[in-house]
C-alpha positions as a Markdown table, in Angstrom:
| # | Residue | x | y | z |
|---|---|---|---|---|
| 1 | Met | 0.0 | 0.1 | 0.0 |
| 2 | Ser | 1.3 | 3.4 | -0.9 |
| 3 | Asn | 0.7 | 5.1 | 2.4 |
| 4 | Gln | 3.1 | 2.8 | 4.1 |
| 5 | Ile | 1.6 | 2.8 | 7.5 |
| 6 | Arg | 2.8 | 0.2 | 10.0 |
| 7 | Gly | 1.6 | -0.9 | 13.5 |
| 8 | Asn | 4.1 | 1.4 | 15.3 |
| 9 | Asp | 2.5 | 4.4 | 13.5 |
| 10 | Leu | -0.8 | 3.4 | 15.0 |
| 11 | Arg | 0.7 | 2.9 | 18.4 |
| 12 | Lys | 2.1 | 6.4 | 18.3 |
| 13 | Ile | -1.4 | 7.9 | 17.7 |
| 14 | Gly | -2.8 | 5.9 | 20.7 |
| 15 | Phe | -4.0 | 2.6 | 19.2 |
| 16 | Pro | -3.9 | 0.0 | 21.9 |
| 17 | Glu | -2.2 | -3.4 | 21.5 |
| 18 | Gly | -4.7 | -5.9 | 20.1 |
| 19 | Pro | -6.9 | -6.6 | 17.1 |
| 20 | Ala | -7.6 | -2.9 | 16.3 |
| 21 | Ile | -4.2 | -2.4 | 14.8 |
| 22 | Gly | -4.3 | -5.4 | 12.4 |
| 23 | Arg | -8.0 | -4.5 | 11.5 |
| 24 | Ala | -7.0 | -0.9 | 10.6 |
| 25 | Leu | -4.1 | -2.1 | 8.4 |
| 26 | Asp | -6.5 | -4.5 | 6.6 |
| 27 | Val | -8.9 | -1.7 | 5.8 |
| 28 | Leu | -6.0 | 0.5 | 4.6 |
| 29 | Ala | -5.0 | -2.3 | 2.2 |
| 30 | Gln | -8.3 | -2.1 | 0.6 |
| 31 | Lys | -8.8 | -0.4 | -2.7 |
| 32 | Pro | -10.6 | 2.9 | -1.6 |
| 33 | Phe | -7.8 | 3.6 | 0.9 |
| 34 | Lys | -4.6 | 2.3 | -0.8 |
| 35 | Lys | -3.8 | 5.6 | -2.4 |
| 36 | Met | -4.5 | 7.8 | 0.6 |
| 37 | Asp | -1.4 | 9.7 | 1.8 |
| 38 | Lys | 0.1 | 8.8 | 5.1 |
| 39 | Gly | -0.8 | 12.1 | 6.9 |
| 40 | Ser | -4.4 | 11.9 | 5.8 |
| 41 | Ala | -4.7 | 8.2 | 6.8 |
| 42 | Leu | -3.2 | 8.8 | 10.2 |
| 43 | Ala | -5.5 | 11.8 | 10.8 |
| 44 | Leu | -8.6 | 9.7 | 9.9 |
| 45 | Leu | -7.3 | 6.9 | 12.2 |
| 46 | Lys | -6.8 | 9.3 | 15.0 |
| 47 | Gln | -10.4 | 10.5 | 14.6 |
| 48 | Ile | -11.6 | 6.9 | 14.8 |
| 49 | Lys | -9.6 | 6.2 | 17.9 |
| 50 | Asp | -10.7 | 9.3 | 19.6 |
| 51 | Asp | -14.4 | 8.7 | 18.9 |
| 52 | Pro | -15.1 | 5.2 | 17.9 |
| 53 | Phe | -18.8 | 5.4 | 18.5 |
| 54 | Lys | -19.0 | 7.8 | 15.5 |
| 55 | Tyr | -17.8 | 5.0 | 13.1 |
| 56 | Val | -19.4 | 1.9 | 14.4 |
| 57 | Arg | -22.0 | 2.2 | 11.6 |
| 58 | Asp | -19.4 | 3.0 | 9.0 |
| 59 | Glu | -19.3 | 0.2 | 6.5 |
| 60 | Asn | -15.5 | 0.3 | 6.0 |
| 61 | Trp | -14.4 | 1.2 | 9.6 |
| 62 | Arg | -16.8 | -0.7 | 11.7 |
| 63 | Pro | -14.5 | -3.6 | 12.4 |
| 64 | Val | -11.8 | -1.0 | 13.7 |
| 65 | Ala | -14.3 | 1.0 | 15.6 |
| 66 | Glu | -15.8 | -2.0 | 17.4 |
| 67 | Glu | -12.4 | -2.9 | 18.7 |
| 68 | Leu | -11.8 | 0.7 | 20.0 |
| 69 | Val | -15.1 | 1.1 | 21.8 |
| 70 | Pro | -14.1 | 1.3 | 25.6 |
| 71 | Gln | -14.6 | -1.9 | 27.4 |
| 72 | Pro | -15.8 | -1.2 | 30.9 |
| 73 | Ala | -15.3 | -3.5 | 33.8 |
| 74 | Arg | -17.8 | -6.5 | 33.5 |
| 75 | Asp | -19.8 | -6.6 | 36.6 |
| 76 | Val | -23.4 | -7.1 | 35.3 |
| 77 | Ala | -23.9 | -10.8 | 34.7 |
| 78 | Leu | -26.3 | -12.4 | 32.1 |
| 79 | Asn | -28.7 | -15.0 | 33.3 |
| 80 | Pro | -27.4 | -18.5 | 32.3 |
| 81 | Ala | -30.8 | -19.6 | 30.9 |
| 82 | Ile | -32.2 | -18.0 | 27.6 |
| 83 | Lys | -35.8 | -17.1 | 28.1 |
| 84 | Asp | -38.1 | -18.6 | 25.6 |
| 85 | Tyr | -39.4 | -16.3 | 22.8 |
| 86 | Arg | -41.4 | -16.7 | 19.7 |
| 87 | Arg | -39.7 | -16.6 | 16.2 |
| 88 | Tyr | -41.9 | -16.1 | 13.2 |
| 89 | Gly | -40.5 | -17.7 | 10.1 |
| 90 | Asn | -37.6 | -19.2 | 12.1 |
| 91 | Asp | -36.1 | -21.0 | 9.0 |
| 92 | Phe | -36.2 | -17.6 | 7.2 |
| 93 | Ile | -34.0 | -15.8 | 9.8 |
| 94 | Glu | -30.1 | -15.8 | 9.7 |
| 95 | Asp | -28.3 | -17.3 | 12.6 |
| 96 | Gly | -26.5 | -14.1 | 13.5 |
| 97 | Ala | -30.1 | -12.4 | 14.3 |
| 98 | Arg | -31.0 | -15.5 | 16.4 |
| 99 | Arg | -27.8 | -15.4 | 18.4 |
| 100 | Gln | -28.3 | -11.7 | 19.1 |
| 101 | Met | -31.8 | -12.3 | 20.2 |
| 102 | Asp | -30.7 | -15.2 | 22.5 |
| 103 | Val | -28.3 | -12.9 | 24.2 |
| 104 | Ala | -31.0 | -10.2 | 24.7 |
| 105 | Met | -33.2 | -12.9 | 26.3 |
| 106 | Gln | -30.5 | -13.4 | 29.0 |
| 107 | Leu | -30.5 | -9.9 | 30.3 |
| 108 | Pro | -31.6 | -9.7 | 33.9 |
| 109 | Ile | -34.1 | -7.0 | 33.0 |
| 110 | Thr | -35.8 | -9.0 | 30.2 |
| 111 | Leu | -39.4 | -10.0 | 30.6 |
| 112 | Asp | -40.4 | -11.2 | 27.1 |
| 113 | Gly | -39.3 | -11.1 | 23.5 |
| 114 | Ala | -40.2 | -12.0 | 19.9 |
| 115 | Leu | -38.3 | -12.1 | 16.6 |
| 116 | Met | -40.0 | -11.0 | 13.4 |
| 117 | Pro | -39.6 | -12.8 | 9.9 |
| 118 | Asp | -37.7 | -9.9 | 8.4 |
| 119 | Ala | -35.0 | -10.2 | 11.1 |
| 120 | His | -31.3 | -9.8 | 10.4 |
| 121 | Gln | -28.2 | -9.0 | 12.4 |
| 122 | Gly | -27.7 | -5.5 | 13.7 |
| 123 | Tyr | -26.3 | -3.9 | 16.8 |
| 124 | Gly | -27.7 | -4.6 | 20.3 |
| 125 | Leu | -31.1 | -6.0 | 19.3 |
| 126 | Pro | -31.2 | -7.6 | 15.8 |
| 127 | Ile | -33.2 | -5.7 | 13.3 |
| 128 | Gly | -36.7 | -7.2 | 13.6 |
| 129 | Gly | -36.2 | -7.8 | 17.4 |
| 130 | Val | -38.9 | -7.0 | 20.0 |
| 131 | Leu | -37.9 | -7.0 | 23.7 |
| 132 | Ala | -40.0 | -6.2 | 26.8 |
| 133 | Ala | -37.8 | -4.9 | 29.6 |
| 134 | Asp | -38.5 | -4.2 | 33.3 |
| 135 | Asn | -38.5 | -0.5 | 34.0 |
| 136 | Ala | -35.4 | 0.1 | 31.7 |
| 137 | Val | -34.7 | 1.3 | 28.2 |
| 138 | Ile | -31.8 | 0.1 | 26.0 |
| 139 | Pro | -30.6 | 2.9 | 23.6 |
| 140 | Tyr | -29.2 | 0.4 | 21.1 |
| 141 | Gly | -32.4 | -1.6 | 21.6 |
| 142 | Val | -34.1 | 1.3 | 20.0 |
| 143 | Gly | -31.4 | 1.9 | 17.5 |
| 144 | Met | -29.6 | 4.9 | 15.8 |
| 145 | Asp | -32.4 | 6.1 | 13.7 |
| 146 | Ile | -34.9 | 6.8 | 16.5 |
| 147 | Gly | -38.5 | 6.8 | 15.4 |
| 148 | Cys | -37.8 | 5.9 | 11.8 |
| 149 | Arg | -41.2 | 5.4 | 10.1 |
| 150 | Met | -43.4 | 4.9 | 7.0 |
| 151 | Ala | -46.0 | 7.4 | 5.9 |
| 152 | Leu | -48.5 | 6.9 | 3.1 |
| 153 | Ser | -50.8 | 9.4 | 1.5 |
| 154 | Val | -53.6 | 8.2 | -0.8 |
| 155 | Phe | -54.9 | 10.6 | -3.4 |
| 156 | Glu | -58.1 | 10.8 | -5.4 |
| 157 | Leu | -56.3 | 10.3 | -8.7 |
| 158 | Pro | -56.6 | 7.1 | -10.7 |
| 159 | Ala | -53.6 | 4.7 | -11.1 |
| 160 | Ala | -53.5 | 5.6 | -14.8 |
| 161 | Tyr | -52.5 | 9.2 | -13.9 |
| 162 | Leu | -49.1 | 7.8 | -12.9 |
| 163 | Glu | -48.3 | 6.5 | -16.4 |
| 164 | Gln | -49.9 | 9.5 | -18.1 |
| 165 | Ser | -47.8 | 12.0 | -16.0 |
| 166 | Arg | -44.5 | 10.3 | -15.3 |
| 167 | Gln | -42.3 | 13.2 | -16.4 |
| 168 | Glu | -44.3 | 15.7 | -14.2 |
| 169 | Leu | -44.3 | 13.4 | -11.2 |
| 170 | Arg | -40.6 | 12.7 | -11.7 |
| 171 | Lys | -40.0 | 16.5 | -11.6 |
| 172 | Leu | -42.2 | 16.9 | -8.5 |
| 173 | Leu | -40.2 | 14.4 | -6.6 |
| 174 | Leu | -36.9 | 16.0 | -7.5 |
| 175 | Glu | -38.1 | 19.4 | -6.6 |
| 176 | Asn | -39.9 | 18.6 | -3.3 |
| 177 | Thr | -37.6 | 16.1 | -1.7 |
| 178 | Arg | -34.1 | 16.4 | -0.2 |
| 179 | Phe | -31.8 | 13.5 | 0.9 |
| 180 | Gly | -28.7 | 12.8 | 2.8 |
| 181 | Asn | -26.4 | 15.2 | 4.8 |
| 182 | Lys | -25.7 | 17.7 | 1.9 |
| 183 | Glu | -29.3 | 18.5 | 0.6 |
| 184 | Val | -31.5 | 20.9 | 2.5 |
| 185 | Phe | -34.5 | 23.1 | 1.4 |
| 186 | Gln | -33.6 | 26.7 | 1.0 |
| 187 | Lys | -37.1 | 27.7 | 2.5 |
| 188 | Ile | -37.6 | 25.7 | 5.7 |
| 189 | Asn | -40.8 | 25.4 | 7.7 |
| 190 | Thr | -39.5 | 27.2 | 10.9 |
| 191 | Asp | -43.0 | 27.5 | 12.2 |
| 192 | Asp | -43.3 | 23.7 | 12.9 |
| 193 | Pro | -44.3 | 23.3 | 16.6 |
| 194 | Ile | -41.6 | 20.5 | 16.9 |
| 195 | Leu | -38.9 | 23.2 | 16.9 |
| 196 | Asp | -40.4 | 24.9 | 20.0 |
| 197 | Arg | -40.3 | 21.8 | 22.2 |
| 198 | Pro | -38.8 | 22.4 | 25.6 |
| 199 | Glu | -36.5 | 19.3 | 25.3 |
| 200 | Phe | -34.5 | 21.4 | 22.7 |
| 201 | Arg | -33.7 | 23.7 | 25.6 |
| 202 | Glu | -33.5 | 21.4 | 28.6 |
| 203 | Ile | -31.5 | 18.4 | 27.2 |
| 204 | Ala | -27.9 | 19.3 | 26.3 |
| 205 | Val | -27.5 | 16.7 | 23.4 |
| 206 | Ala | -30.8 | 17.9 | 21.9 |
| 207 | Arg | -29.8 | 21.5 | 22.3 |
| 208 | Gln | -26.6 | 21.1 | 20.4 |
| 209 | Lys | -28.5 | 19.5 | 17.5 |
| 210 | Arg | -31.3 | 22.0 | 17.2 |
| 211 | Asp | -29.8 | 24.2 | 14.4 |
| 212 | Ala | -29.1 | 21.0 | 12.4 |
| 213 | Ala | -32.6 | 19.8 | 13.1 |
| 214 | Val | -34.1 | 23.0 | 11.8 |
| 215 | Lys | -32.1 | 22.8 | 8.5 |
| 216 | Gln | -33.0 | 19.1 | 8.1 |
| 217 | Leu | -36.7 | 19.4 | 8.7 |
| 218 | Gly | -38.6 | 17.8 | 5.8 |
| 219 | Ser | -35.5 | 15.9 | 4.5 |
| 220 | Ser | -34.8 | 12.2 | 4.3 |
| 221 | Gly | -31.8 | 10.2 | 5.3 |
| 222 | Ser | -29.6 | 8.1 | 3.0 |
| 223 | Gly | -29.4 | 4.3 | 2.9 |
| 224 | Asn | -32.8 | 2.6 | 2.5 |
| 225 | His | -34.7 | 5.9 | 3.0 |
| 226 | Phe | -37.0 | 7.0 | 0.1 |
| 227 | Val | -40.0 | 8.9 | -1.2 |
| 228 | Glu | -41.9 | 7.4 | -4.0 |
| 229 | Phe | -45.0 | 7.5 | -6.2 |
| 230 | Gly | -46.9 | 4.3 | -6.7 |
| 231 | Val | -50.2 | 2.5 | -7.1 |
| 232 | Val | -52.4 | 2.0 | -4.0 |
| 233 | Asp | -54.6 | -1.0 | -4.4 |
| 234 | Ile | -57.3 | -1.2 | -1.7 |
| 235 | Thr | -58.7 | -4.7 | -1.6 |
| 236 | Asp | -60.5 | -4.9 | 1.8 |
| 237 | Pro | -63.9 | -3.0 | 1.8 |
| 238 | Ala | -63.6 | -2.8 | 5.6 |
| 239 | Asn | -60.2 | -1.1 | 5.5 |
| 240 | Gly | -60.7 | 1.5 | 8.1 |
| 241 | Leu | -59.5 | 4.2 | 5.8 |
| 242 | Arg | -62.9 | 5.0 | 4.4 |
| 243 | Leu | -61.6 | 4.2 | 1.0 |
| 244 | Pro | -63.7 | 2.2 | -1.7 |
| 245 | Val | -62.1 | -0.8 | -3.1 |
| 246 | Gly | -60.0 | 0.2 | -6.1 |
| 247 | Gln | -56.7 | 1.8 | -7.2 |
| 248 | Tyr | -55.3 | 5.2 | -6.4 |
| 249 | Leu | -52.2 | 7.3 | -6.8 |
| 250 | Gly | -50.1 | 7.1 | -3.6 |
| 251 | Val | -46.9 | 8.7 | -2.1 |
| 252 | Leu | -45.0 | 6.6 | 0.3 |
| 253 | Ser | -42.0 | 7.8 | 2.3 |
| 254 | His | -39.5 | 6.1 | 4.7 |
| 255 | Ser | -37.1 | 8.1 | 6.9 |
| 256 | Gly | -36.3 | 8.8 | 10.4 |
| 257 | Ser | -34.9 | 11.4 | 12.9 |
| 258 | Arg | -31.9 | 12.4 | 10.9 |
| 259 | Gly | -28.8 | 13.7 | 12.8 |
| 260 | Leu | -30.7 | 14.4 | 15.9 |
| 261 | Gly | -31.7 | 10.8 | 16.5 |
| 262 | Ala | -28.3 | 9.4 | 15.7 |
| 263 | Thr | -26.5 | 11.8 | 18.2 |
| 264 | Ile | -29.0 | 11.1 | 20.9 |
| 265 | Ala | -28.4 | 7.3 | 20.3 |
| 266 | Gln | -24.6 | 7.7 | 20.3 |
| 267 | His | -24.6 | 9.8 | 23.5 |
| 268 | Tyr | -26.9 | 7.8 | 25.6 |
| 269 | Thr | -25.3 | 4.5 | 24.5 |
| 270 | Lys | -22.0 | 5.7 | 25.9 |
| 271 | Val | -23.8 | 6.7 | 29.2 |
| 272 | Ala | -25.5 | 3.3 | 29.3 |
| 273 | Met | -22.3 | 1.3 | 28.6 |
| 274 | Asp | -20.5 | 3.2 | 31.4 |
| 275 | Lys | -23.3 | 2.7 | 34.0 |
| 276 | Cys | -24.1 | -0.9 | 32.9 |
| 277 | Pro | -21.1 | -2.9 | 32.0 |
| 278 | Leu | -21.9 | -6.0 | 30.3 |
| 279 | Pro | -20.0 | -9.0 | 28.8 |
| 280 | Pro | -18.6 | -8.4 | 25.3 |
| 281 | Gln | -21.4 | -10.3 | 23.4 |
| 282 | Ala | -24.0 | -8.1 | 25.2 |
| 283 | Arg | -22.2 | -4.7 | 25.5 |
| 284 | His | -24.5 | -2.9 | 23.0 |
| 285 | Leu | -27.5 | -4.0 | 25.1 |
| 286 | Ala | -26.5 | -1.7 | 28.1 |
| 287 | Trp | -29.6 | -0.1 | 29.6 |
| 288 | Leu | -30.7 | 2.9 | 31.6 |
| 289 | Ser | -33.1 | 2.5 | 34.5 |
| 290 | Leu | -36.2 | 4.7 | 34.2 |
| 291 | Asp | -35.7 | 5.6 | 37.9 |
| 292 | Ser | -32.5 | 7.2 | 37.0 |
| 293 | Gln | -31.9 | 10.9 | 35.7 |
| 294 | Glu | -30.2 | 9.5 | 32.7 |
| 295 | Gly | -33.0 | 7.1 | 31.8 |
| 296 | Gln | -35.6 | 9.9 | 32.1 |
| 297 | Glu | -33.4 | 12.2 | 30.0 |
| 298 | Tyr | -33.1 | 9.5 | 27.2 |
| 299 | Trp | -36.8 | 8.7 | 27.4 |
| 300 | Ala | -37.6 | 12.4 | 26.8 |
| 301 | Ala | -34.9 | 12.7 | 24.1 |
| 302 | Met | -36.2 | 9.6 | 22.3 |
| 303 | Asn | -39.7 | 10.9 | 22.2 |
| 304 | Leu | -38.5 | 14.2 | 20.9 |
| 305 | Ala | -36.6 | 12.4 | 18.1 |
| 306 | Gly | -39.6 | 10.3 | 17.3 |
| 307 | Asp | -41.9 | 13.3 | 17.1 |
| 308 | Tyr | -39.2 | 15.1 | 14.9 |
| 309 | Ala | -39.2 | 12.1 | 12.5 |
| 310 | Ser | -43.0 | 12.5 | 12.2 |
| 311 | Ala | -42.7 | 16.1 | 11.6 |
| 312 | Cys | -40.3 | 15.5 | 8.7 |
| 313 | His | -42.8 | 13.1 | 7.2 |
| 314 | His | -45.7 | 15.5 | 7.5 |
| 315 | Asp | -43.6 | 18.2 | 5.8 |
| 316 | Ile | -42.7 | 15.7 | 3.0 |
| 317 | His | -46.3 | 14.9 | 2.4 |
| 318 | Arg | -47.4 | 18.6 | 2.7 |
| 319 | Arg | -45.0 | 19.6 | 0.1 |
| 320 | Met | -45.9 | 16.7 | -2.3 |
| 321 | Ser | -49.7 | 17.3 | -1.7 |
| 322 | Lys | -49.3 | 21.1 | -2.6 |
| 323 | Ala | -47.3 | 20.3 | -5.6 |
| 324 | Leu | -49.9 | 17.9 | -6.8 |
| 325 | Gly | -52.6 | 20.3 | -6.0 |
| 326 | Glu | -54.4 | 17.5 | -4.2 |
| 327 | Lys | -55.5 | 16.8 | -0.6 |
| 328 | Pro | -55.0 | 13.2 | 0.5 |
| 329 | Leu | -58.1 | 11.0 | 0.8 |
| 330 | Ala | -56.4 | 9.0 | 3.6 |
| 331 | Gln | -53.0 | 8.7 | 5.3 |
| 332 | Val | -51.3 | 5.9 | 7.2 |
| 333 | Glu | -48.2 | 6.4 | 9.5 |
| 334 | Asn | -46.4 | 3.8 | 11.6 |
| 335 | His | -42.9 | 3.8 | 13.2 |
| 336 | His | -40.2 | 1.4 | 14.5 |
| 337 | Asn | -36.9 | 1.9 | 16.2 |
| 338 | Phe | -38.6 | 3.1 | 19.4 |
| 339 | Ala | -39.6 | 2.0 | 22.9 |
| 340 | Trp | -43.2 | 2.0 | 24.2 |
| 341 | Lys | -44.5 | 1.7 | 27.8 |
| 342 | Glu | -47.1 | -1.1 | 27.5 |
| 343 | Thr | -49.0 | -3.6 | 29.5 |
| 344 | Leu | -48.1 | -7.2 | 28.7 |
| 345 | Ala | -50.7 | -10.2 | 28.6 |
| 346 | Asp | -49.9 | -11.0 | 32.3 |
| 347 | Gly | -50.8 | -7.5 | 33.4 |
| 348 | Cys | -47.2 | -6.4 | 33.9 |
| 349 | Thr | -46.1 | -2.9 | 32.7 |
| 350 | Ala | -43.0 | -3.2 | 30.4 |
| 351 | Ile | -40.8 | -1.1 | 28.2 |
| 352 | Val | -41.3 | -2.8 | 24.8 |
| 353 | His | -38.4 | -2.1 | 22.3 |
| 354 | Arg | -39.2 | -2.6 | 18.6 |
| 355 | Lys | -36.0 | -2.3 | 16.6 |
| 356 | Gly | -37.0 | -2.8 | 13.0 |
| 357 | Ala | -40.4 | -4.0 | 14.2 |
| 358 | Thr | -43.7 | -2.1 | 14.1 |
| 359 | Pro | -46.8 | -2.0 | 16.5 |
| 360 | Ala | -49.5 | -4.4 | 15.4 |
| 361 | Gly | -52.0 | -4.1 | 18.3 |
| 362 | Ala | -55.6 | -4.9 | 17.6 |
| 363 | Gly | -56.9 | -2.5 | 14.9 |
| 364 | Val | -53.6 | -0.6 | 14.6 |
| 365 | Leu | -52.9 | 0.4 | 11.0 |
| 366 | Gly | -49.5 | 0.3 | 9.2 |
| 367 | Ile | -47.6 | -0.2 | 6.0 |
| 368 | Ile | -45.0 | -2.8 | 5.5 |
| 369 | Pro | -42.8 | -2.1 | 2.5 |
| 370 | Gly | -41.1 | -4.5 | 0.2 |
| 371 | Ser | -38.4 | -3.1 | -2.1 |
| 372 | Met | -38.2 | -0.6 | -4.9 |
| 373 | Thr | -39.7 | -3.3 | -7.3 |
| 374 | Ala | -41.8 | -5.3 | -4.8 |
| 375 | Pro | -45.1 | -4.2 | -3.3 |
| 376 | Gly | -45.6 | -3.0 | 0.2 |
| 377 | Phe | -48.7 | -3.9 | 2.2 |
| 378 | Ile | -51.3 | -1.8 | 4.1 |
| 379 | Val | -52.1 | -3.8 | 7.2 |
| 380 | Arg | -54.2 | -3.9 | 10.3 |
| 381 | Gly | -52.8 | -5.4 | 13.5 |
| 382 | Arg | -54.4 | -8.5 | 15.0 |
| 383 | Gly | -53.1 | -7.9 | 18.6 |
| 384 | Glu | -51.2 | -11.2 | 18.8 |
| 385 | Arg | -49.9 | -11.5 | 22.3 |
| 386 | Glu | -46.9 | -13.8 | 21.5 |
| 387 | Ser | -45.5 | -11.2 | 19.2 |
| 388 | Leu | -45.9 | -8.6 | 21.8 |
| 389 | Asn | -48.5 | -6.9 | 19.4 |
| 390 | Ser | -45.7 | -6.5 | 16.8 |
| 391 | Ala | -45.1 | -7.3 | 13.1 |
| 392 | Ser | -42.2 | -6.8 | 10.7 |
| 393 | His | -41.1 | -3.3 | 9.5 |
| 394 | Gly | -40.4 | -4.5 | 6.0 |
| 395 | Ala | -38.9 | -7.3 | 3.9 |
| 396 | Gly | -35.6 | -7.3 | 5.7 |
| 397 | Arg | -32.1 | -7.6 | 4.2 |
| 398 | Arg | -31.0 | -10.9 | 2.6 |
| 399 | Leu | -27.6 | -9.4 | 1.7 |
| 400 | Ser | -25.5 | -6.9 | 3.7 |
| 401 | Arg | -24.7 | -3.6 | 2.0 |
| 402 | Thr | -21.1 | -4.8 | 1.2 |
| 403 | Gln | -22.4 | -8.2 | -0.1 |
| 404 | Ala | -25.0 | -6.4 | -2.3 |
| 405 | Lys | -22.3 | -4.2 | -3.8 |
| 406 | Asn | -20.0 | -7.1 | -4.5 |
| 407 | Gln | -22.7 | -9.6 | -5.9 |
| 408 | Ile | -25.1 | -7.4 | -7.8 |
| 409 | Thr | -24.1 | -5.5 | -11.0 |
| 410 | Gln | -25.6 | -2.2 | -12.4 |
| 411 | Gly | -26.9 | -4.2 | -15.4 |
| 412 | Glu | -28.8 | -6.5 | -13.2 |
| 413 | Leu | -30.4 | -3.6 | -11.3 |
| 414 | Arg | -31.4 | -1.7 | -14.5 |
| 415 | Arg | -33.0 | -4.9 | -15.9 |
| 416 | Glu | -34.9 | -5.5 | -12.7 |
| 417 | Leu | -36.2 | -2.0 | -12.7 |
| 418 | Lys | -37.1 | -2.2 | -16.4 |
| 419 | Asp | -38.9 | -5.4 | -16.0 |
| 420 | His | -41.1 | -3.9 | -13.2 |
| 421 | Gly | -41.6 | -0.5 | -14.9 |
| 422 | Val | -39.8 | 1.4 | -12.1 |
| 423 | Glu | -37.8 | 4.6 | -12.5 |
| 424 | Leu | -35.1 | 5.1 | -9.9 |
| 425 | Leu | -33.7 | 8.5 | -9.0 |
| 426 | Gly | -30.6 | 8.1 | -7.0 |
| 427 | Gly | -30.1 | 4.9 | -5.1 |
| 428 | Gly | -27.3 | 2.4 | -5.4 |
| 429 | Leu | -26.6 | -1.3 | -5.5 |
| 430 | Asp | -26.7 | -1.8 | -1.8 |
| 431 | Glu | -30.5 | -1.1 | -2.1 |
| 432 | Ala | -31.1 | -3.3 | -5.1 |
| 433 | Pro | -34.2 | -5.4 | -4.8 |
| 434 | Ala | -32.0 | -8.5 | -4.9 |
| 435 | Ala | -30.5 | -7.5 | -1.5 |
| 436 | Tyr | -33.9 | -7.9 | 0.2 |
| 437 | Lys | -36.0 | -11.0 | 1.2 |
| 438 | Asp | -39.2 | -11.8 | -0.7 |
| 439 | Ile | -41.8 | -9.6 | 1.0 |
| 440 | Arg | -44.5 | -12.2 | 0.2 |
| 441 | Gln | -42.7 | -14.9 | 2.1 |
| 442 | Val | -42.3 | -12.4 | 5.0 |
| 443 | Met | -46.0 | -11.7 | 5.0 |
| 444 | Ala | -46.8 | -15.5 | 4.8 |
| 445 | His | -45.0 | -15.9 | 8.1 |
| 446 | Gln | -46.9 | -13.3 | 9.8 |
| 447 | Arg | -50.5 | -14.0 | 8.9 |
| 448 | Glu | -51.5 | -14.4 | 12.5 |
| 449 | Leu | -50.0 | -10.9 | 13.2 |
| 450 | Val | -51.7 | -8.6 | 10.7 |
| 451 | Asp | -54.6 | -8.5 | 8.1 |
| 452 | Val | -53.8 | -7.2 | 4.6 |
| 453 | Leu | -56.1 | -4.3 | 3.6 |
| 454 | Gly | -54.3 | -3.4 | 0.3 |
| 455 | Ser | -50.9 | -2.8 | -1.3 |
| 456 | Phe | -48.6 | -0.1 | -2.6 |
| 457 | Thr | -46.5 | -0.8 | -5.8 |
| 458 | Pro | -43.6 | 1.6 | -6.3 |
| 459 | Lys | -43.2 | 3.2 | -9.8 |
| 460 | Ile | -41.1 | 6.3 | -9.4 |
| 461 | Val | -38.5 | 6.0 | -6.6 |
| 462 | Arg | -36.4 | 8.8 | -5.2 |
| 463 | Met | -33.4 | 8.0 | -2.8 |
| 464 | Asp | -30.1 | 9.5 | -1.8 |
| 465 | Gly | -27.5 | 9.7 | -4.6 |
| 466 | Ala | -26.9 | 11.3 | -7.9 |
């Protein structure tokens, strides 16, 4: 490698003896970093060493950052037995997600749990994990993108309007959506009540992110976040949306709490790991008691971030409705990556974490997306007690982002989009449909959790990227 960095160079900038050095050298040997000059590479590695939490979700530097996260003294023991929990579509779920859920079921605060059919490995709880805890909240059991959600608007325009007006709708998407960290609206809705919430003054970590939250209001994140036009097909006459059976134009969005939620998650995970030292396999499941000041602070900050995510979606749909010149006939919104205070079947009060899982209590409406070429489903919860009133939040990943980039070609993605009549604005191979599980199989494994009221089929998809 041209930067010629050696282990001693890393020791000089504070890298500890151990696997972190070897893993850093392995990353530097990869193609994107081979030609980085020595000074820049060392400066970057110093940043990772000083604040590893910032890089634990970075695709390239994650293995290094994980080794550098401080390891507190381990004085909180796990229970030797794994509490029983229900797995929906067990044969459909990767081993890593099951192992993570097993560890979560050994926590001394765990009351109950469930694993959804879209489950795959994450941090702390697996994506698709549901965990009921006794008077405690786990920041990484909620996740980085606090309150991430789906929002659907259904318009009184026929499905045929989509094909007749593709060019116009494409332009509306580009003009009225913003993605990632670089795109913001020049005219921001500074009158939104969310920006006047007292938590922005009273909680230090939220106060530090208020200016960024103002700028990012109404925007969407990167990764799997999107805004898209598609066909809504209502199939159940008793759908609860007061919509006649038939097809409509719809707008579907998926995004979360942007930089505000990520910063809150990082900050309180550090606090939890310091106060609640756990064995290595459980360290990201550190919790905060709701009887503590830190626990109450996180709970308030989490709710702020969730409401901020909702405000972003409302702004997206307001802009899209105004651009279309139409008021929605109906709207559906549901969220995941959150914790709720709920009463379990045995009458016990619990903090129910749904990381990549959505509420599916009796009569609760939601939408479960597929991929950019597969339909999503409008659903109504059945209140299944064994799933802790939960269902999947989507199809779930079949391939990691790195695997998708290595295994799927641009040509394959273009053919897939063409075959389904989908136009993609932005996006990348890591979000290709082939990276996801078959949403129909996922839905088949949760028939006892939700009733299907209709579907949403994407046609013009906007994501982060050129």
